[in-house]
C-alpha atoms as one frame of an Amber mdcrd trajectory, in Angstrom:
protein
 -65.045 103.639 125.587 -63.583 100.299 126.282 -60.281  99.792 124.819 -62.488
  98.269 122.176 -66.003  98.943 122.739 -66.182 102.069 124.439 -63.251 103.710
 122.534 -65.405 102.993 119.330 -68.289 104.839 120.951 -66.162 107.877 121.566
 -65.171 108.214 118.118 -68.681 107.795 116.525 -71.227 107.254 116.150 -69.214
 107.854 119.411 -66.497 110.463 120.197 -66.841 111.390 118.053 -69.997 115.817
 114.162 -72.199 119.276 112.380 -75.536 121.001 111.419 -79.286 123.842 110.474
 -82.400 126.445 110.867 -85.768 125.482 110.147 -89.398 126.901 110.046 -90.591
 128.276 113.460 -92.787 126.035 115.311 -95.233 127.118 117.964 -93.445 127.502
 121.176 -93.927 124.485 123.607 -95.914 124.909 126.741 -94.040 124.216 129.951
 -93.762 120.599 131.048 -95.055 119.303 134.452 -91.931 118.401 136.570 -90.886
 114.809 136.580 -91.101 112.616 139.711 -87.592 112.091 141.155 -86.068 110.104
 144.055 -88.479 107.097 143.780 -86.228 104.866 141.715 -88.494 104.944 138.979
 -88.274 106.785 135.674 -89.614 110.341 136.096 -90.880 111.687 133.024 -91.674
 115.052 131.668 -93.367 115.843 128.347 -93.886 119.101 126.507 -96.483 119.632
 123.658 -96.911 122.431 121.183 -99.998 124.610 121.335-101.306 122.787 118.262
-103.839 120.097 117.362-101.321 117.550 118.334-102.813 114.812 120.446-101.320
 113.899 123.807-100.776 110.442 122.602 -98.741 111.210 119.471 -95.440 110.462
 120.891 -96.563 107.824 123.515 -94.332 105.085 122.353 -91.244 107.330 122.124
 -91.842 108.344 126.001 -92.259 104.641 126.814 -88.892 104.015 124.944 -87.269
 106.725 126.948 -88.740 105.139 130.224 -87.574 101.632 129.129 -84.008 102.985
 128.857 -84.058 104.183 132.539 -85.538 101.049 133.788 -82.729  99.237 131.890
 -80.089 101.066 133.698 -79.513 104.702 132.102 -79.382 107.595 134.562 -81.464
 109.702 132.759 -82.505 110.768 129.115 -83.875 113.795 127.361 -85.421 113.908
 123.906 -87.305 116.166 121.349 -89.209 115.493 118.248 -89.746 118.172 115.526
 -92.414 117.323 113.098 -95.501 118.546 111.129 -97.372 118.929 114.436 -94.556
 121.161 116.039 -92.125 120.207 118.875 -92.593 117.542 121.372 -90.148 116.992
 124.463 -89.950 114.139 126.821 -87.514 113.169 129.635 -87.083 110.214 131.876
 -84.735 109.607 134.904 -82.382 111.925 136.806 -80.115 114.646 135.658 -78.303
 114.623 139.077 -78.199 111.535 141.295 -76.953 113.505 144.297 -79.854 115.566
 144.408 -82.416 113.576 142.644 -83.058 116.090 140.200 -84.896 114.998 137.082
 -83.559 115.112 133.763 -84.411 118.426 132.042 -86.198 119.039 128.743 -83.775
 121.990 127.854 -80.463 120.496 129.048 -77.248 121.402 126.861 -74.882 118.383
 126.632 -71.870 117.140 124.830 -72.860 115.786 121.398 -69.594 113.698 120.638
 -69.455 112.668 117.105 -72.546 114.330 116.015 -69.708 117.193 115.636 -68.577
 115.261 112.472 -71.817 116.273 110.660 -71.049 119.910 111.288 -67.304 119.565
 110.211 -68.398 117.693 106.951 -70.981 120.358 106.127 -68.233 123.149 106.461
 -66.014 121.291 104.271 -68.772 120.654 101.555 -69.375 124.425 101.701 -65.780
 125.194 100.975 -65.908 122.890  98.061 -68.800 124.661  96.867 -66.944 127.818
  97.121 -63.928 126.537  95.217 -61.554 126.618  98.387 -60.974 122.858  97.940
 -62.068 119.686  96.288 -63.119 116.397  97.963 -60.533 114.575  95.748 -57.669
 116.943  96.948 -54.945 114.732  99.017 -54.448 115.432 102.627 -50.949 116.229
 101.507 -52.089 119.220  99.509 -53.457 121.013 102.536 -51.327 119.502 105.193
 -48.047 118.657 103.547 -45.757 116.358 105.327 -48.144 115.558 108.203 -49.292
 112.122 107.511 -46.269 110.233 106.883 -44.611 107.054 108.180 -45.411 103.577
 109.472 -47.085 102.891 106.317 -49.308 106.216 106.483 -49.159 108.448 103.199
 -51.148 111.638 103.170 -50.370 111.740  99.463 -52.652 108.784  98.792 -55.617
 109.825 101.063 -58.347 112.172  99.896 -60.614 114.615 101.843 -63.444 112.516
 100.730 -61.950 109.310 102.415 -61.399 111.227 105.684 -65.098 112.120 105.733
 -66.508 108.673 104.868 -63.958 106.710 107.024 -62.168 104.924 104.082 -58.723
 106.478 104.646 -57.534 103.494 106.545 -56.008 105.630 109.239 -55.958 104.150
 112.813 -58.577 105.603 115.176 -56.502 107.358 117.669 -58.948 106.769 120.528
 -58.500 103.103 120.079 -54.799 103.258 120.999 -54.584 101.505 124.626 -52.203
 103.912 126.040 -54.145 107.007 125.099 -57.383 105.243 126.460 -55.758 104.452
 129.817 -54.142 108.019 130.155 -57.392 109.883 129.217 -60.496 107.911 129.304
 -60.320 105.459 132.249 -59.792 105.865 135.893 -57.300 106.777 137.369 -55.799
 108.402 134.200 -59.029 110.404 133.398 -58.945 112.191 137.005 -55.425 112.907
 136.561 -55.699 114.314 133.110 -59.228 115.626 132.582 -58.218 119.304 132.392
 -55.136 118.637 130.120 -55.242 120.318 126.652 -54.454 118.297 123.492 -53.475
 119.687 120.373 -54.783 118.226 116.736 -51.109 117.390 116.102 -50.810 115.427
 119.316 -53.984 113.413 118.419 -52.577 112.730 114.984 -49.290 111.467 116.271
 -50.949 109.016 118.522 -52.720 107.561 115.308 -49.423 107.427 113.299 -47.769
 105.251 115.769 -49.864 102.534 114.184 -49.904 101.142 110.663 -53.124 101.835
 108.610 -56.017  99.431 108.911 -55.915  98.984 105.063 -55.001 100.985 101.979
 -56.825 104.308 101.278 -60.129 103.312  99.602 -59.912  99.632 100.347 -62.352
  99.363 103.061 -64.461 101.194 105.671 -63.405 101.706 109.412 -64.675 104.407
 111.698 -61.615 106.628 112.650 -61.962 109.836 114.600 -58.346 110.507 113.064
 -59.841 111.369 109.752 -61.793 114.229 111.428 -59.024 115.754 113.332 -57.481
 116.062 110.084 -60.675 117.425 108.552 -60.677 120.168 111.227 -57.308 121.056
 110.249 -57.988 121.339 106.620 -60.798 123.637 107.544 -58.360 125.953 109.224
 -56.037 125.590 106.384 -58.415 126.408 103.602 -60.359 128.883 105.466 -57.798
 130.903 107.276 -59.649 130.824 110.577 -60.028 128.407 113.417 -62.424 125.227
 112.862 -64.794 126.748 115.704 -64.715 130.176 113.833 -65.999 128.532 110.683
 -68.690 126.590 112.172 -69.985 129.558 114.230 -70.168 131.875 111.106 -71.387
 129.173 108.726 -73.968 127.094 110.776 -74.516 128.256 114.311 -75.368 131.995
 113.738 -77.195 131.465 110.400 -79.383 128.960 111.914 -79.653 130.857 115.324
 -78.490 127.734 117.230 -78.362 129.861 120.333 -77.578 126.775 122.908 -74.798
 125.449 120.543 -71.183 126.118 121.388 -67.734 124.960 120.798 -65.880 124.897
 124.452 -62.380 125.035 123.321 -60.559 124.235 126.419 -63.539 125.011 128.977
 -64.130 121.816 130.886 -67.623 122.941 132.005 -70.991 122.344 130.760 -73.200
 125.456 130.717 -76.635 125.530 132.403 -79.144 124.040 132.145 -77.389 120.617
 132.240 -77.246 117.333 133.762 -74.387 115.729 135.392 -72.443 113.061 133.463
 -71.596 109.695 134.878 -69.247 106.894 133.839 -67.609 103.633 135.266 -64.300
 104.723 133.825 -63.444 101.164 133.166 -63.424  98.736 130.095 -66.023  96.706
 131.915 -69.487  97.034 130.093 -71.087  95.599 133.315 -69.531  98.066 135.634
 -71.977 100.737 137.164 -71.626 104.439 136.054 -70.744 105.641 139.579 -68.183
 108.539 138.650 -69.072 112.075 138.028 -67.271 112.888 134.885 -69.097 116.115
 134.058 -66.074 118.312 134.002 -63.338 117.717 131.194 -61.464 119.338 128.699
 -62.774 118.049 125.367 -59.634 118.901 123.402 -58.871 115.247 123.185 -61.954
 115.052 120.827 -61.638 118.472 118.966 -63.151 118.290 115.577 -64.087 114.787
 115.976 -66.608 115.564 118.773 -66.129 118.454 121.096 -69.406 120.387 120.631
 -72.198 121.176 123.035 -75.675 121.448 121.981 -79.345 120.838 122.731 -82.105
 118.455 121.299 -83.927 121.251 119.704 -80.851 122.914 118.159 -79.732 119.601
 116.685 -83.261 118.882 115.326 -83.118 122.303 113.628 -79.599 121.734 112.457
 -80.433 118.466 110.810 -83.908 119.619 109.425 -82.190 122.451 107.817 -79.408
 120.241 106.435 -81.612 117.930 104.812 -83.787 120.573 103.231 -80.965 122.452
 101.415 -80.651 125.325 103.604 -76.728 124.651 104.100 -75.598 122.880 101.142
 -76.237 123.241  97.133 -77.737 120.157  95.777 -74.401 118.761  94.328 -72.716
 118.815  97.708 -75.783 117.448  99.588 -75.840 114.608  97.270 -72.193 113.870
  97.721 -72.768 113.984 101.664 -75.651 111.389 101.225 -73.448 109.089  98.977
 -72.876 106.346 101.502 -70.321 103.691 101.576 -72.164 100.387 102.260 -71.732
  98.780 105.551 -73.080  95.127 105.956 -71.853  94.500 109.436 -71.930  97.724
 111.348 -74.656  97.487 114.340 -75.871 101.183 113.884 -75.741 102.103 110.110
 -76.036 100.258 106.763 -74.068 103.033 104.945 -71.899 105.847 105.716 -71.818
 109.065 103.759 -69.870 112.239 104.393 -70.532 112.941 108.239 -73.873 111.365
 108.313 -75.181 107.691 107.978 -78.173 105.780 107.043 -79.474 104.310 110.382
 -80.598 100.877 110.764 -84.416 100.644 112.124 -87.108  98.042 112.571 -89.334
  99.282 109.678 -86.618  99.905 107.031 -87.489 103.670 106.796 -84.989 106.114
 105.111 -83.434 107.740 108.001 -80.304 109.672 108.093 -78.406 110.073 111.406
 -75.344 110.632 113.568 -74.673 109.571 117.146 -72.015 110.433 119.523 -70.544
 109.080 122.730 -68.135 110.823 125.132 -67.157 110.054 128.545 -70.357 110.108
 130.495 -72.897 110.960 127.803 -74.270 109.551 124.541 -76.494 111.341 121.877
 -78.076 110.272 118.724 -79.663 112.767 116.000 -82.105 111.352 113.423 -83.797
 112.796 110.535 -86.019 111.661 107.462 -84.685 112.467 104.006 -86.927 115.476
 103.810 -85.826 116.851 107.154 -89.460 117.480 108.270 -89.178 114.995 110.932
 -86.331 114.901 113.321 -85.566 113.298 116.764 -82.554 113.909 118.976 -81.993
 112.162 122.437 -79.159 112.238 125.004 -78.335 110.075 127.913 -76.095 111.303
 130.640 -74.084 108.279 131.245 -71.956 106.057 128.723 -73.470 102.834 129.545
 -75.792 102.955 126.680 -73.722 100.010 124.929 -75.802  97.723 127.227 -79.210
  99.319 126.499 -81.336  99.005 123.480 -81.223 102.699 122.535 -82.089 101.832
 119.092 -85.630 101.276 120.430 -86.151 105.122 120.734 -85.741 105.452 117.062
 -87.966 102.710 116.105 -90.686 103.821 118.575 -90.557 107.459 116.920 -90.381
 106.560 113.275 -91.695 103.050 113.183 -94.460 103.055 115.832 -93.110  99.685
 117.389 -93.640  98.637 120.796 -90.559  99.089 123.131 -88.921  96.366 124.999
 -86.965  96.423 128.329 -84.594  93.717 127.036 -81.015  94.661 127.345 -79.602
  91.745 125.159 -78.825  93.864 122.162 -75.663  95.308 123.102 -75.058  98.247
 120.679 -72.201 100.677 121.125 -73.144 104.338 120.763 -70.592 105.557 118.356
């Protein structure tokens, strides 16, 4: 998160998410250990015990290796398709011990949390607990007022597709300096933030535009969405996601950490430069931090296989009735965004080299970046995670192109795409 670049990453398609469960696949065989400590990209691959050939995902593995050659600390990925499950890794999970990146690592998913939040709200709409065109004021009376902000004019739908106009609180310079950069990060990494604290940061600013008059990615909308879940459901946002998505889909490695600052094992260390300078090396270990500053906009922890299961189940109608799924996939066009051409409700149409219809959400937090991608039918999914936050200077889009388009990868770092 730079005050501009890196902060956007945190809220989105950075901090910055939802998701669920799928046809059982044959259990993957154990991967060979990656080579570590050589300065090269150590790799590990797991293949299912099926007729899948050893070259089926070679280009995807090459793309992971290219990310590490370009400067990423380490990356772990998984693909679920008609042949089963494939897993690949590259680089290091811990630079101090030269431990390679793990195929089953748990990691912070950042804004991929938004897809889970949107799914719960759409389930609640199907149950008659709320309507997407309800105003924020109806559920949170008096909360969004002042400085040109007015919850009486903003709908739930506009929160979810980023057309509310509300200022993105992680883009507030004071908030960033106090929480996301050094030395503020080290001084406050264990602090607890309440959702109302985060909304107050946003309301210090005038809206970016009138509700419905534009599209601008804003984590603030998903903090309010989490609060509406609690108001409409009578339980915590965490409880609703566990009961409605995690348990039914048996996402056993997916958790909502609350105030716990630690990543559960197995997991990699996370690294950051803790500076707005995109060229600065990721030298600080930032693995431990209290993610209440992201809450419903991006605090969840998961794995590549759990996220693939979630997105596959979502697209195949296991979580939402058809009417609500259609609403989720009705995207607001975006001609200029580097990652998506349209944003729906907690999910977007990802740009790719071959023009395939792919739906995705990515997420960036301090020290990590994640992207989950699925075909429209949910039968081909990819998730990968990088354990540093320098991906803005890497061509991470090449991983998606390699898997879904079969294009060759490149070590070029000219394309600076912030993970949001």
